[in-house]
KEDREN-333867 format. One line per field, with one value per residue (C-alpha): z, x negated, y. Coordinates in Angstrom, 1 decimal, padded with zeros to 4 digits, always signed. Layout:
<nodes>
zz	Z / ... .
xx	X / ... .
yy	Y / ... .
</nodes>
This chain:
<nodes>
zz	-038.8 / -039.6 / -038.9 / -035.8 / -034.5 / -033.2 / -035.2 / -037.1 / -040.7 / -042.8 / -044.7 / -048.4 / -051.5 / -054.7 / -058.1 / -058.4 / -060.7 / -058.7 / -058.9 / -056.4 / -052.9 / -049.6 / -047.5 / -044.1 / -045.7 / -047.9 / -044.9 / -043.0 / -040.3 / -041.9 / -041.5 / -044.4 / -046.0 / -047.9 / -050.0 / -052.4 / -055.5 / -057.3 / -060.8 / -063.0 / -065.4 / -063.2 / -062.6 / -058.8 / -058.3 / -060.9 / -058.9 / -055.7 / -057.0 / -058.4 / -054.9 / -053.5 / -056.3 / -055.3 / -051.6 / -052.1 / -050.8 / -047.7 / -047.0 / -047.4 / -044.8 / -042.4 / -043.0 / -044.6 / -047.7 / -049.8 / -051.5 / -053.9 / -054.4 / -057.5 / -058.8 / -062.3 / -063.5 / -063.5 / -067.2 / -066.8 / -063.7 / -065.7 / -068.4 / -065.8 / -064.1 / -067.3 / -066.9 / -063.2 / -063.9 / -066.7 / -064.2 / -061.2 / -062.8 / -060.7 / -061.3 / -059.5 / -057.8 / -055.6 / -056.3 / -057.2 / -056.7 / -058.9 / -057.0 / -059.8 / -057.5 / -054.8 / -052.4 / -050.7 / -050.9 / -049.0 / -046.5 / -045.5 / -045.5 / -048.4 / -050.1 / -049.1 / -049.1 / -052.1 / -054.2 / -057.8 / -060.8 / -063.9 / -067.5 / -068.5 / -064.9 / -063.9 / -060.8 / -059.3 / -058.9 / -056.5 / -055.2 / -051.6 / -052.4 / -051.2 / -047.9 / -046.2 / -043.7 / -041.7 / -040.5 / -038.0 / -038.2 / -035.9 / -038.7 / -036.6 / -037.9 / -036.5 / -038.3 / -041.0 / -043.1 / -045.6 / -048.3 / -050.7 / -054.4 / -054.8 / -052.2 / -053.1 / -050.2 / -048.4 / -048.4 / -046.3 / -043.6 / -044.2 / -043.8 / -040.6 / -039.2 / -040.0 / -038.2 / -035.2 / -035.2 / -035.3 / -032.6 / -030.2 / -030.9 / -027.7 / -025.9 / -023.2 / -025.1 / -027.5 / -030.1 / -029.7 / -032.4 / -035.5 / -034.2 / -036.6 / -035.9 / -033.8 / -031.6 / -028.0 / -027.2 / -024.5 / -021.6 / -021.0 / -017.8 / -016.9 / -015.6 / -012.6 / -012.7 / -011.0 / -013.4 / -016.4 / -015.4 / -014.9 / -018.4 / -020.4 / -018.5 / -017.8 / -018.2 / -019.4 / -017.2 / -018.7 / -016.6 / -014.2 / -017.1 / -019.9 / -019.7 / -022.5 / -022.9 / -025.6 / -028.0 / -027.3 / -030.0 / -031.5 .
xx	+048.0 / +045.7 / +042.0 / +040.8 / +037.6 / +035.4 / +037.2 / +034.8 / +034.9 / +036.5 / +034.0 / +034.5 / +032.6 / +033.0 / +031.4 / +029.7 / +027.4 / +024.5 / +025.8 / +027.8 / +027.9 / +029.0 / +029.6 / +028.2 / +025.1 / +024.7 / +024.9 / +022.3 / +020.6 / +021.7 / +024.7 / +027.0 / +029.5 / +032.4 / +034.3 / +037.1 / +038.7 / +042.0 / +040.5 / +037.5 / +037.2 / +039.3 / +038.3 / +038.2 / +036.6 / +033.9 / +032.9 / +032.9 / +030.7 / +028.4 / +028.1 / +027.2 / +024.6 / +022.9 / +022.9 / +021.5 / +018.0 / +019.6 / +021.5 / +018.2 / +016.6 / +019.4 / +019.1 / +022.5 / +023.8 / +026.6 / +029.1 / +031.8 / +035.1 / +037.3 / +040.2 / +038.7 / +036.2 / +032.4 / +032.0 / +034.2 / +032.1 / +028.9 / +030.3 / +031.7 / +028.2 / +027.0 / +029.6 / +028.8 / +025.1 / +025.8 / +027.9 / +025.7 / +022.3 / +021.4 / +021.8 / +024.6 / +022.1 / +024.5 / +026.8 / +030.5 / +032.5 / +035.2 / +038.5 / +040.9 / +042.4 / +043.1 / +041.5 / +039.3 / +042.0 / +044.3 / +041.7 / +041.1 / +044.7 / +044.3 / +047.5 / +050.7 / +050.5 / +052.8 / +050.9 / +050.2 / +048.5 / +050.7 / +049.4 / +048.8 / +048.4 / +047.6 / +045.8 / +049.2 / +049.7 / +046.7 / +046.9 / +046.2 / +042.9 / +040.9 / +039.3 / +035.9 / +034.6 / +031.4 / +030.2 / +027.5 / +024.7 / +026.9 / +029.5 / +032.0 / +033.9 / +032.6 / +034.7 / +037.4 / +038.9 / +041.7 / +042.4 / +045.3 / +044.8 / +044.6 / +041.8 / +038.2 / +036.2 / +033.6 / +030.5 / +028.6 / +031.2 / +030.8 / +027.0 / +027.5 / +029.9 / +027.3 / +024.6 / +026.9 / +027.8 / +024.1 / +023.1 / +025.7 / +025.5 / +024.6 / +023.8 / +026.1 / +026.6 / +029.2 / +029.1 / +031.1 / +033.3 / +031.3 / +028.1 / +025.2 / +021.8 / +019.6 / +022.4 / +023.1 / +025.3 / +027.8 / +026.9 / +029.3 / +031.4 / +030.1 / +026.9 / +027.0 / +024.9 / +021.9 / +021.9 / +022.4 / +019.5 / +017.3 / +018.2 / +018.4 / +016.6 / +018.2 / +021.9 / +024.0 / +027.1 / +030.1 / +032.7 / +032.4 / +033.5 / +031.7 / +027.9 / +025.5 / +022.0 / +019.4 / +020.0 / +017.7 / +015.3 / +015.8 .
yy	-037.2 / -034.3 / -034.5 / -032.7 / -031.2 / -034.1 / -036.7 / -039.0 / -037.8 / -040.6 / -042.6 / -043.3 / -044.5 / -042.6 / -042.0 / -038.6 / -036.6 / -038.1 / -041.7 / -043.6 / -042.1 / -043.7 / -040.6 / -041.6 / -043.1 / -040.0 / -037.7 / -039.6 / -037.5 / -034.2 / -031.9 / -031.9 / -029.6 / -031.2 / -028.7 / -029.4 / -027.9 / -028.7 / -028.9 / -028.3 / -025.4 / -023.1 / -019.5 / -019.1 / -022.5 / -021.7 / -018.6 / -020.7 / -023.5 / -020.7 / -019.2 / -022.7 / -023.2 / -019.9 / -021.0 / -024.5 / -023.4 / -021.9 / -025.2 / -027.1 / -024.9 / -025.8 / -029.6 / -029.5 / -031.4 / -030.1 / -032.3 / -031.0 / -032.7 / -032.2 / -034.2 / -034.6 / -037.2 / -037.3 / -036.5 / -033.4 / -032.4 / -032.6 / -030.4 / -027.9 / -027.7 / -026.0 / -023.3 / -022.9 / -022.5 / -019.9 / -017.9 / -018.2 / -018.0 / -021.1 / -024.8 / -026.5 / -028.8 / -030.8 / -033.8 / -033.5 / -036.6 / -038.0 / -037.9 / -038.7 / -041.4 / -038.8 / -041.2 / -038.5 / -035.9 / -038.2 / -039.4 / -035.8 / -034.8 / -032.3 / -033.6 / -035.3 / -039.1 / -039.3 / -036.7 / -037.7 / -036.2 / -036.5 / -036.5 / -032.9 / -031.9 / -028.3 / -027.0 / -026.4 / -030.2 / -030.4 / -026.8 / -027.8 / -029.3 / -026.3 / -027.1 / -027.0 / -029.5 / -029.1 / -032.5 / -033.2 / -035.9 / -038.0 / -037.9 / -036.0 / -033.0 / -029.8 / -027.2 / -027.1 / -024.3 / -024.3 / -021.7 / -020.9 / -020.9 / -017.2 / -016.6 / -017.3 / -018.6 / -016.4 / -018.6 / -016.0 / -016.8 / -020.6 / -020.1 / -018.0 / -020.7 / -023.4 / -021.4 / -021.1 / -024.8 / -025.7 / -023.1 / -024.4 / -028.1 / -029.9 / -026.6 / -025.0 / -021.9 / -020.4 / -017.6 / -014.4 / -012.8 / -011.8 / -013.4 / -013.8 / -015.4 / -013.3 / -011.9 / -012.9 / -015.9 / -016.6 / -018.9 / -021.7 / -021.6 / -025.1 / -023.3 / -021.0 / -017.8 / -019.4 / -022.4 / -020.1 / -017.9 / -020.9 / -022.3 / -019.1 / -016.3 / -012.9 / -012.6 / -009.7 / -010.2 / -008.2 / -010.1 / -013.0 / -015.3 / -013.4 / -013.7 / -013.1 / -014.5 / -014.6 / -017.5 / -020.4 / -021.4 / -024.8 .
</nodes>
């Protein structure tokens, strides 16, 4: 069965470039982004890890930890990090776990249960391992995205989605299409107009069911 929004993110213990990690303990009281790749030393993935390396300070500001998953071993990951830093101009200052066993890939439904990695494998053998999970401090999945091999991920959108998840977490609001921080938010229908005004101030009522307000400060 596939993982759904608000499912508890499966816990696991794995070796990584930062030592052994038990996922739930590692997340702690932070948000986390788990993003996976089919193989080290591949072109699209190198640009993606480079983008993440450049964004590490922004994730830190958002109390968010980043964890890479790749189906190769820790020694290969450490060598690959040198290539990532050379491309990105920034250190890949986040752990990458060893998923040669496919344990994490299977836990998170990135591969069929009978997937295997033969000797001399190519990225095509693990092509579906290109997903993103945003996990909350309560260890529940807040958002997931999957990409094909040929499409590099847009980490500006992943950052925007993270901002939206954090802005709406535990607050009766939602974000409209193309929302970015600083823009107005949509008031949840669980509040009537009077309750919404009391909580958020003036409303911009476009339709009875579409009411905008200034985003609350957290």
